C-alpha positions as CSV (number, residue, x, y, z in Angstrom):
1,M,-79.6,43.4,37.7
2,P,-78.9,44.2,41.4
3,V,-75.5,43.6,42.8
4,N,-75.8,40.6,45.3
5,L,-72.8,40.8,47.6
6,D,-72.5,39.9,51.3
7,P,-72.7,43.2,53.4
8,D,-69.7,41.9,55.3
9,L,-67.7,41.7,52.1
10,L,-68.7,45.1,50.9
11,S,-67.7,46.6,54.3
12,I,-64.0,45.5,53.8
13,L,-63.7,46.0,50.0
14,V,-61.8,49.1,49.1
15,C,-60.8,50.7,45.8
16,P,-57.5,49.3,44.7
17,K,-56.3,52.6,43.3
18,C,-57.0,54.9,46.3
19,R,-58.2,52.7,49.0
20,S,-61.5,54.5,49.4
21,E,-64.8,52.7,50.2
22,F,-67.4,51.8,47.6
23,R,-71.0,52.6,47.0
24,V,-73.2,50.1,45.1
25,D,-74.7,51.0,41.7
26,D,-77.4,48.3,41.3
27,E,-78.6,49.7,38.0
28,A,-75.2,49.4,36.3
29,S,-74.0,46.4,38.4
30,E,-70.9,48.3,39.5
31,L,-69.0,49.3,42.6
32,I,-68.3,53.0,42.5
33,C,-65.3,54.4,44.5
34,T,-66.5,57.2,46.7
35,N,-63.3,59.3,46.5
36,A,-64.2,62.1,44.1
37,T,-60.7,62.4,42.6
38,C,-60.8,58.7,41.8
39,A,-64.4,57.7,41.2
40,L,-63.6,54.6,39.2
41,A,-66.6,52.2,38.6
42,Y,-65.7,48.5,39.0
43,P,-67.9,45.9,37.3
44,V,-69.7,43.2,39.2
45,R,-70.0,40.0,37.0
46,D,-72.0,36.9,38.2
47,D,-71.9,38.5,41.7
48,I,-68.1,38.7,41.7
49,P,-66.5,42.2,41.9
50,V,-63.8,42.6,39.4
51,L,-61.4,45.0,41.2
52,L,-58.8,45.4,38.4
53,I,-57.9,49.0,37.6
54,D,-57.6,48.1,33.9
55,E,-61.2,46.7,34.1
56,A,-62.6,49.9,35.8
57,R,-64.6,52.6,34.0
58,E,-63.9,56.4,34.6
59,T,-66.9,58.2,36.0
60,K,-65.4,61.6,36.3
61,D,-65.8,62.4,32.6
62,A,-69.4,61.2,32.6
63,E,-70.4,63.4,35.6
64,A,-68.6,66.4,34.1
65,S,-70.5,66.0,30.7
66,E,-73.8,65.7,32.5
67,N,-73.5,69.1,34.2
Protein backbone atom coordinates (compact mmCIF):
# COMPACT_ATOMS: atom_id res chain seq x y z
CA MET A 1 0.00 0.00 0.00
CA PRO A 2 1.63 3.28 -1.07
CA VAL A 3 2.40 5.93 1.49
CA ASN A 4 0.03 8.85 0.94
CA LEU A 5 1.65 11.84 2.66
CA ASP A 6 1.64 15.48 1.65
CA PRO A 7 4.97 16.35 -0.03
CA ASP A 8 5.21 19.49 2.12
CA LEU A 9 4.90 17.38 5.25
CA LEU A 10 7.55 14.95 3.99
CA SER A 11 9.92 17.85 3.35
CA ILE A 12 9.85 18.91 7.02
CA LEU A 13 9.79 15.48 8.70
CA VAL A 14 13.11 14.25 10.08
CA CYS A 15 14.24 11.18 11.94
CA PRO A 16 13.65 11.69 15.67
CA LYS A 17 16.87 9.85 16.51
CA CYS A 18 19.43 11.57 14.26
CA ARG A 19 17.51 14.42 12.55
CA SER A 20 18.21 13.16 9.00
CA GLU A 21 15.72 13.26 6.14
CA PHE A 22 13.51 10.34 5.14
CA ARG A 23 13.02 8.37 1.97
CA VAL A 24 9.67 6.70 1.35
CA ASP A 25 9.36 2.93 1.00
CA ASP A 26 5.90 2.51 -0.54
CA GLU A 27 6.15 -1.27 -0.66
CA ALA A 28 6.66 -1.58 3.11
CA SER A 29 4.63 1.56 4.02
CA GLU A 30 7.58 3.01 5.91
CA LEU A 31 9.71 6.12 6.13
CA ILE A 32 13.39 5.16 6.06
CA CYS A 33 16.05 7.37 7.63
CA THR A 34 18.65 8.35 5.01
CA ASN A 35 21.51 8.40 7.53
CA ALA A 36 23.45 5.15 6.96
CA THR A 37 24.51 4.89 10.60
CA CYS A 38 20.92 5.22 11.84
CA ALA A 39 18.77 3.80 8.98
CA LEU A 40 15.66 3.23 11.10
CA ALA A 41 12.38 2.43 9.33
CA TYR A 42 9.30 4.11 10.79
CA PRO A 43 5.86 2.66 9.98
CA VAL A 44 3.12 4.65 8.30
CA ARG A 45 -0.30 3.50 9.51
CA ASP A 46 -3.49 4.86 7.93
CA ASP A 47 -1.39 7.59 6.27
CA ILE A 48 -0.03 8.71 9.66
CA PRO A 49 3.73 8.39 10.22
CA VAL A 50 4.53 6.79 13.59
CA LEU A 51 7.75 8.60 14.48
CA LEU A 52 8.46 6.82 17.75
CA ILE A 53 11.94 5.34 18.07
CA ASP A 54 10.47 2.39 19.99
CA GLU A 55 8.18 1.63 17.02
CA ALA A 56 10.97 1.86 14.43
CA ARG A 57 12.56 -1.15 12.77
CA GLU A 58 16.33 -1.57 12.37
CA THR A 59 17.29 -1.83 8.69
CA LYS A 60 21.07 -2.05 9.09
CA ASP A 61 20.94 -5.74 10.09
CA ALA A 62 18.65 -6.58 7.20
CA GLU A 63 20.93 -4.84 4.66
CA ALA A 64 24.03 -6.57 6.06
CA SER A 65 22.43 -10.02 5.83
CA GLU A 66 21.42 -9.40 2.18
CA ASN A 67 25.05 -8.80 1.13
